[in-house]
N, C-alpha and C positions, 0 to 999 in steps of 0.2 A: 638131692631134690631142691634143697633151698638154693643151692648155686645156678641150678638149671632155670628155676623160677625167676631167680635175681637177674640171670642172664637175659632171659625173655622180657622183664621189665625194661631193663637198659636197652634192648635193641627196639621194643616199641617206642620209649623215649626218643630213640635216635631217630627212628622212622618218622616219627611225627613231627621232629623238627625238620629233617630234610624235606618232608612234604610242602610244608609251609614254605621253605625255603625255596622251592623248586616252583610255586605257584606266584606269580608276579603280573605285571601288566602285559608282560611281552611272552608266557609261557606258562602252561598248566600240565598236569599229569592225566594224559590221555587216558581216557577210560574211566577216570574217578570224577563223580558226580559232583563231590564237595569241593574239588581242586577246580573243577570248571566254572562250576557257581561263583566260586570266590574269584576267579579271573575276569568274568563277566561282571560283576559287582565292583571290582577294582577298575575296571574302565568304564564305569558307568554309561552302559550303552543305552541311552534314552532315545524314545520317538523313533525306532527304527522303522524303515518302511515293510520290512519282513525280518523275522527271525524264523530260521530254519530248525526244526526239531525233529530229530531221526536217531537212528543208531550210526553206524560206521558207513552204511550206504549214503546218508545224509554228509556225514565227515568228509567221505572221499568223493563225493559226487558233485558238490556245490563250489564254485569257483566265485567267492566274495568280490575279487577285483574285477571280474567279468561283469557283474553286477554294477559294481561301482562305475566302471566305465561307460555304463548306461543310464548314469544318474539314479541308480537305485541303490539305497542304503540298506545293507542286510547285516546278518549276524549269523554264522553258521554254528549251530547249537548241536551238531551230529556227536553223538555220545557213541565212541569207538568200544564194543563188547558189551553194550548194552541194549535192551528191547524196550517195547512200548511200556512194559510193566513198570520201568525206571523213570519214565516221564514226569510224574506228578511233580517230583522234587525239584527237576528243571523248572517247569510250568511255576511252581510257587515263586522261584526267583525272577523269572520272564516278567510276569504279569507285574511286577512293582515298578518295570522301567517302560511300561505303556507302549508297546509296540504298535504300528497300524494293524499289521498283520501276522499271525502265525502260521506256518506253514507244517503241519504234522505229516511226517511220511511212515508209512506201514505197508508191509507184504500183506497183499489181499487174502492169502492162506491163513494168516495169522487170526482173521475176524472168525474163522470158523474152528479154531482151535482153542483149548482152554488157557487159562492165565498159566504162566510160569511163575516159579519164585524168583523173587529179587536177589541177586548175588549180594549186593552190600545197601541193604533197604534204610531208608532214614524215616523219621517220625513219620515225615509228611507222606511216603510211601505205603506205610503200615496204616496209616488212617483209611485209606481207600481201600487196602486189602482187607482190613476188618468189616468194611461195609459191603463188601462183594465175596469174599470167601474166608469163612473162618478157621479153616484148615490150613489154607496159605498163610493167613496171617499168623498162626502159631508157629508154622515153620520160619516164616520171615522173622517173627520176633526173636527166635533162636539165633537166627544169622545176625540181627541185629547186637544182641548179646556177644556174640563172638566177634562182631567188628570193632568191640573195645581192644581184641587183640590186634594191633595194628600190622604185625607181620601177616596174619592171615589175609588182611584186606590188600596186602601189596605183594603177595607171594607170588602171583601170576606175572605181574611186570617185572618184579626180581627174577624170576625165571628166564623170561625172554631176553632180559638185558645180559645175563650171564650167558645164554645161548648165542646171542647176538656176538659178544666177547669172542668166545671159542671158536665162532666162524669166520673171524679175523684171520685164524691161523691155518685154515683150510686152504690150501693153495688151490687146489682144483675149483673150487668153488669161487675163488677171488681172482681168477683167469677168467672163467665164464662170465663173473659179473663185469668185469671190465671190458671184455669183448662185445658185451650185450649193450650196455647202457654207458661207459665210459667212464672215468675218474668222476668225482663227487662236483668239481666245479663245471664240469661239461654236464652233470644232471641239471644241476639248478640252472645254468644258461640255457639249455635246450628244452627243459620239460617243465619247468617252474613258472607260475605267474604271481609270485610271492616271495616275501623275505623267508628263506628258509634257515631254520635254526638246528635242526637235527636230521639225520639221514641214516637209516639203519636197513640192513637187507633182512627180509622176512624168511621164515623158514621153507617158504615154498619157491624162492628165489626172486620174488619181487623185491622192488626198492619202494621204502616207505618214507615218503618226506613230509616233515611237520612245519608248519607254517606259523608265523608269529600273529596272523589275523585270526586265527581259530581253524584253517582250513587243513586237510591231510590230502596228499596225493601219492597214488599208486603208480609206480613206473615198471612196465613189464606185460607179458602174457602168459598165463599158466593156466589154460581151459582144460578141464576133464569132462570128457564127454560120453564116459562109461555109466551112463544111466538111462532109465526108461523113455522113451519117447510118447508112451502111451498117455491119451488125456487123462486127467485126475479131475475127476467130477467133485466141486465143493458144494456141499449142502449142509443146511442146518446151522446156521449163524450161532455161535457161542453165546449166550446171554449174559452169562460173567463177564467175558470180555467185553461186549458191547458197553454193558453197565460201566465197567471199569474206565473205558476211553471216555465215555460220556460225562461222567462224575468226577475224575480225576484229572482229564486234560482239557475237555472241551468247556465244560460249565464254569470252573474257575477262570478262564479269559473271557468268555461271554459276559460273566457278572462286571467284568471291568470295561467294557465296550470294546473287546479287542476282536478283531475279524477272525475267525478260525476256518482254515481249509485244509481239507485232508486230501494228500498226494497219495496213489498205490503205486508204490515204486516199481521201476522196471524191475523185470526178472529175466535171465538168461535163459533163452528157450523156452518161455512160459507156456506151460503146456495143461492151464489151469480151465475147466468150465464153470462158469457160475452166473448168478443173477444178480446183474449189476443193480438194477431197478429196487430188488430186496436190500441191498446195501444202502441206497440213498434212501429208502423208507427209513431206516433205521436211525439216521443221524438227520432229523428235520432241520431244515435251515441252515444246514452245513454245506457249502461249496465242495464237491468231492471230484479230483481231477483223476481219472482212472489212466496211468501210463506202464500199468502192468505188461503190456504187449508193446511198449516203444520200442521201434526198429533201431537197433544198434548193431553194427558190425561184430562179429566175433573178435576180430582183431583189437577191439576197443574196449575189450575186458580184460581187467586184470587177472581175474578168476572167476568161478562160476557165481559170486556174490556181488562182485564189486568191478565198477568200471575203472580203466586206467586212466592216464591223464588224456587222452584222445578221447576216451568215450566221456570223460568228465565234461570237456570242452563241449560236445554236441549236446550232452543233457543241460548243461547250464545255459547254453545259447537259447534251446528251446523253451526252458521255463521262463527267460527272459522276454522271449516271443509271447508267451500266455499271459506274461504280466502287463506289456505293454497295450495287448489286446483285451485287459478287463477279465482273463479267463484265468487269473491265478490271483 
């Protein structure tokens, strides 16, 4: 038992050192809030025109260089693997660097659902959990304690690394990969608009590119349409969810005189029916842009939740036009 305990302590120390080593001015650990916040602070991104905050949909859907080419200075703070329950910690970092605007992306259906627990909560996250839902706070606090065991924090990332390594030896998958999008150099040349530092193949067959400017790009098309097309009625906005968003995400920015815009992000074959005016009334004096049913061809989706590189181009182009017309 002592040797097992001692082994885990050594493993935790090694992972902690490696995590710090992997977080630099040019890269960070995708999906890890602390690493991404450190990346942001190392680069000292002051006075950006826009900081985009969201989940993997923001990470993969926003093209920093497209905005840059239109003289709009942004940062993509999309957090792969995280949801809005994880945003307060990111907001706490962002507000120190006084961007002009923060655009927060949400899925409209989440406004009608109860809060989820935060996977790797920080003290900032726990603060707003305590004010909103005491039961989830206790659950989050236990996760916070477990987070001191670094291996648990990075176990999912370690799994995908090992899985990606073994896929390299799968001849059938490798042939399919090469015939679909070509070799790595061709991927970067033909599909990326940024400096790429890592390429890996996802379990669904799509390719995942990581950029040094904080963007991610998905290459491929793996849509599954085996779901009901029945219209889903969204009723009764979740008061806890609304309260958490207002107190943990919106108000800390408004207190720093930072403009906040909420974007209801695109959903593949969105079949939701809801009262948009009711949502507007819940977020007083906040601009809300509803892009839930933004029309993007099936071929421009990487999977049922994320746009591929072609969809990313269309979506970023549309947001740029909204910004130029003062609608974003």
